[in-house]
A tleap script that builds the chain and sets N, CA, C and O, in Angstrom:
source leaprc.protein.ff14SB
mol = sequence {
  NGLN ILE HIE ALA PHE ARG GLU GLN VAL LYS
  LEU ALA ILE GLU LEU GLU LYS PRO LEU PHE
  LEU HIE GLU ARG GLU ALA HIE GLY ASP LEU
  LEU LYS VAL LEU ASP GLU VAL LYS LYS ASP
  TYR ASP GLU GLU LEU PRO LEU PRO PRO ILE
  VAL ILE HIE CYS PHE THR GLY LEU LYS GLU
  GLU ALA LEU GLU TYR ILE GLN ARG GLY TYR
  TYR ILE GLY PHE THR GLY THR ILE CYS LYS
  LYS GLU ARG GLY ALA PRO LEU ARG CGLU
}
set mol.1.N position { 22.576 6.784 -1.192 }
set mol.1.CA position { 21.213 7.454 -1.108 }
set mol.1.C position { 19.992 6.441 -0.852 }
set mol.1.O position { 18.947 6.785 -0.300 }
set mol.2.N position { 20.266 5.129 -1.334 }
set mol.2.CA position { 19.176 4.227 -1.077 }
set mol.2.C position { 19.205 3.799 0.291 }
set mol.2.O position { 18.133 3.459 0.791 }
set mol.3.N position { 20.329 3.754 1.034 }
set mol.3.CA position { 20.518 3.502 2.482 }
set mol.3.C position { 19.649 4.505 3.245 }
set mol.3.O position { 18.800 4.179 4.075 }
set mol.4.N position { 19.959 5.819 2.865 }
set mol.4.CA position { 19.368 7.010 3.599 }
set mol.4.C position { 17.761 6.926 3.356 }
set mol.4.O position { 16.933 7.155 4.237 }
set mol.5.N position { 17.486 6.596 2.145 }
set mol.5.CA position { 15.950 6.574 1.814 }
set mol.5.C position { 15.207 5.407 2.624 }
set mol.5.O position { 14.103 5.600 3.134 }
set mol.6.N position { 15.834 4.274 2.700 }
set mol.6.CA position { 15.319 3.175 3.571 }
set mol.6.C position { 15.102 3.603 4.934 }
set mol.6.O position { 14.052 3.335 5.519 }
set mol.7.N position { 16.028 4.245 5.461 }
set mol.7.CA position { 15.968 4.722 6.986 }
set mol.7.C position { 14.873 5.834 7.129 }
set mol.7.O position { 14.274 6.026 8.188 }
set mol.8.N position { 14.676 6.487 6.086 }
set mol.8.CA position { 13.622 7.579 6.090 }
set mol.8.C position { 12.269 7.059 5.997 }
set mol.8.O position { 11.355 7.620 6.600 }
set mol.9.N position { 12.061 5.954 5.234 }
set mol.9.CA position { 10.826 5.202 5.164 }
set mol.9.C position { 10.530 4.515 6.593 }
set mol.9.O position { 9.441 4.654 7.149 }
set mol.10.N position { 11.567 3.776 7.129 }
set mol.10.CA position { 11.433 3.265 8.299 }
set mol.10.C position { 11.029 4.358 9.411 }
set mol.10.O position { 10.146 4.039 10.207 }
set mol.11.N position { 11.562 5.492 9.500 }
set mol.11.CA position { 11.119 6.533 10.523 }
set mol.11.C position { 9.859 6.965 10.139 }
set mol.11.O position { 9.058 7.083 11.066 }
set mol.12.N position { 9.442 7.248 8.961 }
set mol.12.CA position { 7.954 7.456 8.699 }
set mol.12.C position { 6.974 6.585 9.207 }
set mol.12.O position { 5.918 6.970 9.709 }
set mol.13.N position { 7.332 5.367 9.073 }
set mol.13.CA position { 6.478 4.233 9.636 }
set mol.13.C position { 6.446 4.261 11.104 }
set mol.13.O position { 5.357 4.240 11.679 }
set mol.14.N position { 7.380 4.299 11.656 }
set mol.14.CA position { 7.533 4.356 13.210 }
set mol.14.C position { 6.847 5.550 13.842 }
set mol.14.O position { 6.217 5.470 14.897 }
set mol.15.N position { 6.998 6.621 13.163 }
set mol.15.CA position { 6.329 7.880 13.526 }
set mol.15.C position { 4.894 8.273 13.022 }
set mol.15.O position { 4.209 9.228 13.389 }
set mol.16.N position { 4.598 7.282 12.067 }
set mol.16.CA position { 3.293 7.399 11.578 }
set mol.16.C position { 3.069 8.792 10.762 }
set mol.16.O position { 2.057 9.487 10.860 }
set mol.17.N position { 4.100 9.050 10.010 }
set mol.17.CA position { 3.970 10.352 9.145 }
set mol.17.C position { 3.965 9.990 7.666 }
set mol.17.O position { 4.562 9.019 7.200 }
set mol.18.N position { 3.220 10.880 6.957 }
set mol.18.CA position { 3.200 10.561 5.528 }
set mol.18.C position { 4.672 10.736 4.752 }
set mol.18.O position { 5.596 11.375 5.254 }
set mol.19.N position { 4.744 10.136 3.575 }
set mol.19.CA position { 6.060 10.250 2.880 }
set mol.19.C position { 5.705 11.181 1.653 }
set mol.19.O position { 4.666 10.938 1.039 }
set mol.20.N position { 6.506 12.228 1.263 }
set mol.20.CA position { 6.412 13.077 0.104 }
set mol.20.C position { 7.606 12.729 -0.617 }
set mol.20.O position { 8.670 13.173 -0.186 }
set mol.21.N position { 7.602 12.017 -1.629 }
set mol.21.CA position { 8.810 11.500 -2.429 }
set mol.21.C position { 8.761 11.989 -3.789 }
set mol.21.O position { 7.790 12.012 -4.544 }
set mol.22.N position { 10.096 12.426 -4.021 }
set mol.22.CA position { 10.338 13.017 -5.357 }
set mol.22.C position { 11.219 11.932 -6.108 }
set mol.22.O position { 12.403 11.751 -5.823 }
set mol.23.N position { 10.579 11.261 -7.039 }
set mol.23.CA position { 11.206 10.222 -7.739 }
set mol.23.C position { 11.538 10.749 -9.161 }
set mol.23.O position { 10.656 11.278 -9.839 }
set mol.24.N position { 12.693 10.619 -9.569 }
set mol.24.CA position { 13.097 11.056 -10.898 }
set mol.24.C position { 13.905 9.855 -11.547 }
set mol.24.O position { 15.046 9.619 -11.149 }
set mol.25.N position { 13.321 9.103 -12.536 }
set mol.25.CA position { 13.853 7.926 -13.136 }
set mol.25.C position { 14.531 6.923 -12.281 }
set mol.25.O position { 15.639 6.429 -12.487 }
set mol.26.N position { 13.666 6.667 -11.222 }
set mol.26.CA position { 14.170 5.718 -10.155 }
set mol.26.C position { 12.837 4.890 -9.752 }
set mol.26.O position { 12.695 4.444 -8.614 }
set mol.27.N position { 11.934 4.731 -10.708 }
set mol.27.CA position { 10.580 4.199 -10.275 }
set mol.27.C position { 10.835 2.589 -9.567 }
set mol.27.O position { 10.253 2.194 -8.557 }
set mol.28.N position { 11.765 1.859 -10.300 }
set mol.28.CA position { 11.890 0.624 -9.847 }
set mol.28.C position { 12.612 0.452 -8.529 }
set mol.28.O position { 12.344 -0.395 -7.678 }
set mol.29.N position { 13.518 1.324 -8.476 }
set mol.29.CA position { 14.296 1.463 -7.104 }
set mol.29.C position { 13.656 1.901 -5.878 }
set mol.29.O position { 13.925 1.489 -4.749 }
set mol.30.N position { 12.701 2.857 -6.219 }
set mol.30.CA position { 11.820 3.426 -5.213 }
set mol.30.C position { 10.598 2.186 -4.559 }
set mol.30.O position { 10.300 1.944 -3.389 }
set mol.31.N position { 10.165 1.668 -5.647 }
set mol.31.CA position { 9.376 0.525 -5.134 }
set mol.31.C position { 9.904 -0.697 -4.491 }
set mol.31.O position { 9.330 -1.346 -3.616 }
set mol.32.N position { 11.228 -0.979 -5.096 }
set mol.32.CA position { 11.862 -2.060 -4.282 }
set mol.32.C position { 12.297 -1.863 -2.867 }
set mol.32.O position { 12.391 -2.790 -2.062 }
set mol.33.N position { 12.601 -0.402 -2.559 }
set mol.33.CA position { 12.941 -0.193 -1.249 }
set mol.33.C position { 11.486 -0.176 -0.450 }
set mol.33.O position { 11.415 -0.772 0.625 }
set mol.34.N position { 10.493 0.414 -0.910 }
set mol.34.CA position { 9.279 0.479 -0.176 }
set mol.34.C position { 8.774 -1.152 0.088 }
set mol.34.O position { 8.411 -1.544 1.197 }
set mol.35.N position { 8.812 -1.866 -0.910 }
set mol.35.CA position { 8.547 -3.261 -0.670 }
set mol.35.C position { 9.375 -3.998 0.384 }
set mol.35.O position { 8.858 -4.816 1.145 }
set mol.36.N position { 10.750 -3.668 0.410 }
set mol.36.CA position { 11.682 -4.306 1.286 }
set mol.36.C position { 11.128 -3.798 2.727 }
set mol.36.O position { 10.841 -4.602 3.614 }
set mol.37.N position { 11.022 -2.589 2.860 }
set mol.37.CA position { 10.773 -2.126 4.182 }
set mol.37.C position { 9.472 -2.538 4.638 }
set mol.37.O position { 9.330 -2.874 5.814 }
set mol.38.N position { 8.454 -2.548 3.785 }
set mol.38.CA position { 7.201 -3.072 4.103 }
set mol.38.C position { 7.196 -4.465 4.628 }
set mol.38.O position { 6.472 -4.743 5.584 }
set mol.39.N position { 8.002 -5.412 4.031 }
set mol.39.CA position { 8.135 -6.753 4.263 }
set mol.39.C position { 8.923 -6.906 5.673 }
set mol.39.O position { 8.662 -7.829 6.444 }
set mol.40.N position { 9.812 -6.022 5.919 }
set mol.40.CA position { 10.640 -6.032 7.275 }
set mol.40.C position { 9.665 -5.769 8.407 }
set mol.40.O position { 9.788 -6.364 9.478 }
set mol.41.N position { 8.616 -4.813 8.171 }
set mol.41.CA position { 7.632 -4.637 9.316 }
set mol.41.C position { 6.581 -5.484 9.249 }
set mol.41.O position { 5.772 -5.423 10.175 }
set mol.42.N position { 6.386 -6.304 8.325 }
set mol.42.CA position { 5.293 -7.370 8.150 }
set mol.42.C position { 3.984 -6.782 8.137 }
set mol.42.O position { 3.666 -5.927 7.310 }
set mol.43.N position { 3.155 -7.249 9.100 }
set mol.43.CA position { 1.894 -6.617 9.423 }
set mol.43.C position { 1.891 -5.848 10.383 }
set mol.43.O position { 0.877 -5.190 10.615 }
set mol.44.N position { 3.106 -5.731 11.238 }
set mol.44.CA position { 3.080 -4.962 12.342 }
set mol.44.C position { 2.629 -3.535 12.209 }
set mol.44.O position { 1.748 -3.091 12.945 }
set mol.45.N position { 3.217 -2.804 11.283 }
set mol.45.CA position { 3.012 -1.606 11.018 }
set mol.45.C position { 2.938 -1.238 9.438 }
set mol.45.O position { 3.875 -1.505 8.685 }
set mol.46.N position { 1.774 -0.618 9.007 }
set mol.46.CA position { 1.751 -0.479 7.548 }
set mol.46.C position { 2.603 0.593 7.149 }
set mol.46.O position { 3.110 1.318 8.005 }
set mol.47.N position { 2.845 0.791 5.728 }
set mol.47.CA position { 3.375 1.906 5.153 }
set mol.47.C position { 2.383 3.191 5.387 }
set mol.47.O position { 1.165 3.023 5.323 }
set mol.48.N position { 2.914 4.408 5.645 }
set mol.48.CA position { 2.178 5.545 5.791 }
set mol.48.C position { 1.668 5.928 4.490 }
set mol.48.O position { 2.087 5.315 3.508 }
set mol.49.N position { 0.665 7.029 4.322 }
set mol.49.CA position { 0.390 7.534 3.187 }
set mol.49.C position { 1.513 8.032 2.322 }
set mol.49.O position { 2.472 8.597 2.847 }
set mol.50.N position { 1.441 7.845 0.958 }
set mol.50.CA position { 2.557 8.166 0.225 }
set mol.50.C position { 2.209 9.145 -0.928 }
set mol.50.O position { 1.260 8.896 -1.672 }
set mol.51.N position { 2.959 10.237 -1.077 }
set mol.51.CA position { 2.681 11.152 -2.183 }
set mol.51.C position { 3.760 11.182 -3.214 }
set mol.51.O position { 4.767 11.745 -2.783 }
set mol.52.N position { 3.857 10.792 -4.329 }
set mol.52.CA position { 4.707 11.006 -5.327 }
set mol.52.C position { 4.545 12.364 -5.932 }
set mol.52.O position { 3.708 12.542 -6.817 }
set mol.53.N position { 5.334 13.358 -5.479 }
set mol.53.CA position { 5.096 14.652 -6.006 }
set mol.53.C position { 5.967 15.062 -7.030 }
set mol.53.O position { 7.066 14.521 -7.156 }
set mol.54.N position { 5.586 15.967 -7.777 }
set mol.54.CA position { 6.415 16.434 -9.079 }
set mol.54.C position { 6.507 15.273 -10.108 }
set mol.54.O position { 7.468 15.160 -10.869 }
set mol.55.N position { 5.530 14.478 -10.091 }
set mol.55.CA position { 5.557 13.293 -11.078 }
set mol.55.C position { 5.708 13.623 -12.484 }
set mol.55.O position { 4.904 14.357 -13.059 }
set mol.56.N position { 6.864 13.025 -13.138 }
set mol.56.CA position { 7.082 13.111 -14.656 }
set mol.56.C position { 7.267 11.867 -15.363 }
set mol.56.O position { 7.758 11.813 -16.491 }
set mol.57.N position { 6.863 10.834 -14.680 }
set mol.57.CA position { 7.124 9.574 -15.342 }
set mol.57.C position { 6.303 9.054 -16.335 }
set mol.57.O position { 5.608 9.820 -17.003 }
set mol.58.N position { 6.291 7.900 -16.516 }
set mol.58.CA position { 5.399 7.336 -17.624 }
set mol.58.C position { 3.923 6.884 -17.026 }
set mol.58.O position { 3.636 6.762 -15.835 }
set mol.59.N position { 3.116 6.682 -18.102 }
set mol.59.CA position { 1.743 6.423 -17.704 }
set mol.59.C position { 1.607 5.094 -16.798 }
set mol.59.O position { 0.885 5.043 -15.803 }
set mol.60.N position { 2.348 4.094 -17.245 }
set mol.60.CA position { 2.418 2.748 -16.625 }
set mol.60.C position { 2.860 2.941 -15.155 }
set mol.60.O position { 2.272 2.361 -14.243 }
set mol.61.N position { 4.009 3.846 -14.923 }
set mol.61.CA position { 4.420 4.107 -13.630 }
set mol.61.C position { 3.246 4.709 -12.703 }
set mol.61.O position { 2.864 4.210 -11.644 }
set mol.62.N position { 2.759 5.855 -13.295 }
set mol.62.CA position { 1.579 6.485 -12.557 }
set mol.62.C position { 0.414 5.430 -12.164 }
set mol.62.O position { -0.089 5.368 -11.043 }
set mol.63.N position { 0.087 4.662 -13.197 }
set mol.63.CA position { -1.014 3.616 -12.846 }
set mol.63.C position { -0.519 2.594 -11.666 }
set mol.63.O position { -1.363 2.158 -10.884 }
set mol.64.N position { 0.806 2.228 -11.548 }
set mol.64.CA position { 1.138 1.255 -10.563 }
set mol.64.C position { 1.407 2.012 -9.272 }
set mol.64.O position { 1.436 1.334 -8.245 }
set mol.65.N position { 1.611 3.351 -9.178 }
set mol.65.CA position { 1.441 3.966 -7.917 }
set mol.65.C position { -0.030 4.187 -7.401 }
set mol.65.O position { -0.323 4.113 -6.208 }
set mol.66.N position { -0.868 4.447 -8.338 }
set mol.66.CA position { -2.180 4.716 -8.014 }
set mol.66.C position { -2.850 3.214 -7.642 }
set mol.66.O position { -3.728 3.133 -6.783 }
set mol.67.N position { -2.423 2.198 -8.267 }
set mol.67.CA position { -2.719 0.674 -7.796 }
set mol.67.C position { -2.398 0.506 -6.468 }
set mol.67.O position { -3.173 -0.159 -5.781 }
set mol.68.N position { -1.227 1.063 -5.879 }
set mol.68.CA position { -0.816 0.844 -4.732 }
set mol.68.C position { -1.516 1.774 -3.695 }
set mol.68.O position { -1.258 1.684 -2.495 }
set mol.69.N position { -2.257 2.518 -4.111 }
set mol.69.CA position { -2.865 3.527 -3.193 }
set mol.69.C position { -2.082 4.693 -2.970 }
set mol.69.O position { -2.360 5.347 -1.965 }
set mol.70.N position { -1.024 5.143 -3.812 }
set mol.70.CA position { -0.165 6.169 -3.502 }
set mol.70.C position { -0.761 7.447 -4.210 }
set mol.70.O position { -1.380 7.254 -5.256 }
set mol.71.N position { -0.652 8.522 -3.814 }
set mol.71.CA position { -1.173 9.805 -4.393 }
set mol.71.C position { -0.061 10.542 -5.337 }
set mol.71.O position { 1.150 10.460 -5.129 }
set mol.72.N position { -0.586 11.188 -6.278 }
set mol.72.CA position { 0.442 11.584 -7.271 }
set mol.72.C position { 0.142 13.291 -7.461 }
set mol.72.O position { -0.954 13.838 -7.591 }
set mol.73.N position { 1.360 13.852 -7.431 }
set mol.73.CA position { 1.147 15.228 -7.605 }
set mol.73.C position { 1.940 15.535 -8.918 }
set mol.73.O position { 2.977 14.914 -9.149 }
set mol.74.N position { 1.495 16.431 -9.732 }
set mol.74.CA position { 1.992 16.735 -10.973 }
set mol.74.C position { 2.847 18.116 -10.966 }
set mol.74.O position { 2.441 19.119 -10.379 }
set mol.75.N position { 4.018 18.066 -11.648 }
set mol.75.CA position { 4.830 19.186 -11.658 }
set mol.75.C position { 4.313 20.163 -12.530 }
set mol.75.O position { 3.586 19.692 -13.405 }
set mol.76.N position { 4.484 21.482 -12.555 }
set mol.76.CA position { 4.133 22.544 -13.555 }
set mol.76.C position { 4.451 22.157 -14.953 }
set mol.76.O position { 3.850 22.748 -15.850 }
set mol.77.N position { 5.161 21.406 -15.199 }
set mol.77.CA position { 5.581 20.844 -16.592 }
set mol.77.C position { 4.272 20.358 -17.381 }
set mol.77.O position { 4.194 20.402 -18.609 }
set mol.78.N position { 3.204 19.867 -16.501 }
set mol.78.CA position { 2.065 19.277 -17.206 }
set mol.78.C position { 1.461 20.437 -18.085 }
set mol.78.O position { 0.874 20.176 -19.135 }
set mol.79.N position { 1.614 21.669 -17.645 }
set mol.79.CA position { 0.908 22.960 -18.339 }
set mol.79.C position { 1.699 23.265 -19.619 }
set mol.79.O position { 1.196 23.937 -20.519 }
set mol.80.N position { 2.898 22.783 -19.690 }
set mol.80.CA position { 3.758 23.236 -20.943 }
set mol.80.C position { 3.165 22.336 -22.205 }
set mol.80.O position { 2.907 21.138 -22.086 }
set mol.81.N position { 3.016 22.969 -23.234 }
set mol.81.CA position { 2.376 22.412 -24.390 }
set mol.81.C position { 2.989 21.076 -24.796 }
set mol.81.O position { 2.328 20.038 -24.777 }
set mol.82.N position { 4.370 21.133 -25.192 }
set mol.82.CA position { 4.844 19.884 -25.735 }
set mol.82.C position { 5.445 19.075 -24.612 }
set mol.82.O position { 5.153 17.882 -24.526 }
set mol.83.N position { 6.297 19.662 -23.711 }
set mol.83.CA position { 6.907 18.870 -22.580 }
set mol.83.C position { 5.812 18.306 -21.698 }
set mol.83.O position { 6.038 17.291 -21.039 }
set mol.84.N position { 4.705 18.880 -21.655 }
set mol.84.CA position { 3.567 18.346 -20.775 }
set mol.84.C position { 2.664 17.275 -21.314 }
set mol.84.O position { 1.884 16.624 -20.618 }
set mol.85.N position { 2.853 17.127 -22.784 }
set mol.85.CA position { 1.795 16.338 -23.444 }
set mol.85.C position { 1.832 14.890 -22.854 }
set mol.85.O position { 0.759 14.372 -22.546 }
set mol.86.N position { 2.904 14.263 -22.693 }
set mol.86.CA position { 2.910 12.851 -22.092 }
set mol.86.C position { 2.209 12.797 -20.766 }
set mol.86.O position { 1.364 11.919 -20.593 }
set mol.87.N position { 2.477 13.638 -19.838 }
set mol.87.CA position { 1.796 13.723 -18.487 }
set mol.87.C position { 0.278 13.962 -18.575 }
set mol.87.O position { -0.517 13.554 -17.728 }
set mol.88.N position { -0.041 14.638 -19.641 }
set mol.88.CA position { -1.597 14.980 -19.779 }
set mol.88.C position { -2.356 13.565 -20.245 }
set mol.88.O position { -3.466 13.188 -19.867 }
set mol.89.N position { -1.516 12.934 -21.102 }
set mol.89.CA position { -2.082 11.457 -21.541 }
set mol.89.C position { -2.506 10.633 -20.362 }
set mol.89.O position { -2.954 9.499 -20.531 }
savepdb mol mol.pdb
quit
């Protein structure tokens, strides 16, 4: 899965297409792949716009994505009283 993801990121860079990423309990792995691919391309080509859609992670993870300039989309879970409470924080 990581190999396929890495290749998709490269393709998005080369075609200048945005990435819509569905990350579930793989925050560190996702960032590692993006950082590795970005390093491979150096300054030649930047990462495209990135949307982390259906986000259900931790506040710290969201803040790191935002710091990097990524966009975040929230799942409908955010509207559920108890399950969505951590996302609303």
